[in-house]
N, C-alpha and C positions, 0 to 999 in steps of 0.2 A: 541106687543100684548097689551091688556089692562093692566094697572098697572106695565108696564114694568120699571124697575129700571136701568138695565145694558145696555149694548151694545147688538148689534145683534150677531148672532153666528160668531165665530172665525173660519176662513178658512186657516189661515197661522200660522206658529210658532210665527211670529212677533205679530200678532193679539192676540194670547193667552197670550203673555206677556203684551200687552196693557190692556187686561181684568184684569189680576193678579194685576197690578198696580192700575187700576181703583178701584178695591175691596178694596186694602189696603189703598187707600186715603179716601174711603168711611167710612171705620172703624175709621180711625183717625179723620176725621172731625165729625164723630157722637159722639165719645167721647169727643172732645173738646167742642162741642154744648151743649151736656148734662151736662158737668162740668160747664160751664159758666151759663147755665140756673140754675143750682143748686146754684151758688153763687149768682145770682140775687135774687132768692126766699129767700135765707139766709139774705141777706142784707135788703130785704124788711120787712122781719120778725124781725130780730135782732135790726135794727136802725129805726123802725117806730116811728114817732113822739110821739105816746101815750106812748111808752116805754122809750123814751128818750126826756123828756120835755127840758132838757138842752143839746143842741148839743154838739158834741164832737169837741175838738180843735186839735186832732191829725193831723199833717201835714206831718209826715215823718216816714217811716218803713224801715230800712236797709234790713231786711230779705225778706220783701215782694218785694222790688225792684229788689234784686239779683234773687228772684225766677222767677218773671214775665220777667226777661231778659234771664236767662239760660234756663228755659224750652222751650221757643219757639225756641231758637237756636237748643236744642237737637231734637225738633220735625222737624225743617227743615232739619237737617242732615239726619234723618231718612227717610225723603221724597226724599232728593237729591240724596243719594247713588243709590236706585234703578231707580230713574228717569234717571241719567246720564248713567247708564248701559244700559237701554233701548234705550237712544239716540244713543249711540255707537253701539248697536247690529243692530240697523235698518240703520245705516248710510253707511256701505260699505258692498258689497258683499264678502263673503269668498268663493274662488273657484268656481266662477260663471260658468255655462256651456255654457251660451250664453248671448247676449246682446240686448236689444232693446232700440232704441232712441226714445223718445217721444217728438213730438214738438207740441206746442199749437199755434194754428192760430186762427184768428177771423173769423168764430167760427167753428172750427172742429179740430180734431186731426190727426197727421200724425205719423205713426210707421214705423221706419226704422230697417231692420234686416241685420247689418253689417256682421254677421257670417254665414249668409245663402246665400250670393251672393250678399248682399248690395242692395236689392229691398225695396220698401216701399209702404204703402197703406194709403189711407185716409179714415177717419172714420167720418161720419156725421150722425146727428139724422135722423131716418127713415123719408122720406117725408110723408106728409098727404096722398097723393095718393097711397102710398104703405103700408098703415096701415093693408090692408088686408092680407099682407104676414106675419104678426106677428105669432111667435110660441106660443104654450100655456104657456111658461115659460118666456115669454118677455113682460115686462110693456111698456105700450104705449110710455111714455116719456123717456124711457131709451133705447129703441131699435135703433140700427145703421145699416147702410148699409153695412158696413165692420167691423167684429169683430177683435179686437187684439187677435191673436191666439198664445198660448204658449203650451209646453208640460206638462203633469203632472209630479210631483215629480222632478222638475228640478229647481235649483237656477237660477233665471233670473236677471241679472243686469239691472236695470232700469236707463237710464240716460235722463234727461229732459232739454228741453230749449224753449224759447218762440221765435216766429217768429216776432211778432209784439208788444205784451203787455204781462204782466205777467198773467199766468194762474195757476190753481192748479189740478194737476192730483191726483184724490182721489178715491180709491176704499175701501169702509167702512170695509168690511169683511176681507180685506187684512192687515189692519192696515198701509197703507201707504198714506201719503199725501205730495206730493212734490210740491212746488211752482216752476214753470218753467218760467225763466227770460231772456228776450233777452240778449245775450252777454255772458252768461255763462251756465255752465253744473252743474245740481245738480244730485246727484246719490242716488239711494236706490235699494232695492231688494225685490223680492218675491219668494216663493216656495209654490206651491198650491199642497196638497197631494191627491185632489179629483178631478175628472172630472166634468166639468159643466160649466154653463154660469153665470158670476159674472158680477155686474153692480156698476157703480160709477158715479160722476159728476165733473165738474170744479167747484172748491170750492174756487176760487179766482175772484172777480168781474172784469170781463175783457171788458165790453162794453154791446151794445145792445142785442146781442143775447147769453149772458152769460149763461142764463137758459137753452139753447138749445145745450149743449156740453156734452152730455152723453158719458159714458165710458162703453164698453161691452168688457169683457175678456173671450174668449172661452178656456177653459184649456181641451185639448184632449190627446190621448195617443200618445206615441212617434211616433208610426208608422202612425197614421193620420197626425201628425204635419209634417212628412217627406213628406207625399203626398201632404199636403197643400202647403208646401214650393216649391216643385217641379212644381206645378201648377202655383204658383205665378212668380216663375222664367222664366217659359215658356210665361206667359202673358207679362212679362216685357222683353222679348228677351233675357234673361240671359242664357237659357238653350235650346238646340236644340229641336225643335218641331217635334213630330212624324209624322204630316200630311205633314210638309214641306219635311222631309227627304223622305218620301214615294213618294212624288211628283217628286223628282229629282233622282230617281232610273233609271238605264239605260232603263228600260221597259217603263217608261213613258216620256222620252225625245223625 
């Protein structure tokens, strides 16, 4: 919105902590900036040429040199402690209920569900011809043909890799930005307490269609998630099909 200074709304506990650290850093850098500005104004007034026709020849001040060495170190320590805590907090999932493997391709996303039968879906930006299918809450350049679906209030481990080049799986409101790299797995996690459709984008320049790799995460109730899983398993041939079962009953043979 107009005059916005912070991030957008936080939809996960991780993003709430990111917002808190952002606000802390904003306070710190504001105090530093005001302090430096005050020093500059004081020096301009105190040591103006009209007030000091004979320039000073002072070249050394031990107290000042110690101060401008120790104080920045203390400031960096104040910043480093919550920063490292946040990095470790978002690094590994604790007691994850499920895992989703994210693979970046040129130029689409693949989501694998190893805990739900090991099926996968491909998620591509919605084609121009299908733009009429956009729902009211779907932005035009962020809508996809297959959403990544996860249950609400569930800790989901995200492991990511790249199939061909580096990509960046980033969902702003979740506070997660994972660079997925061919040949290795990077881990993160999300837990979304509210149902809804959330969007992100590839944040690592990966080639010609980098700008056309949106991310759509559909957070649904656990009952709806189970129904979605069963439908995908049947479509992938990993679960018995009702229509196939009925077609092979003795009456239909």
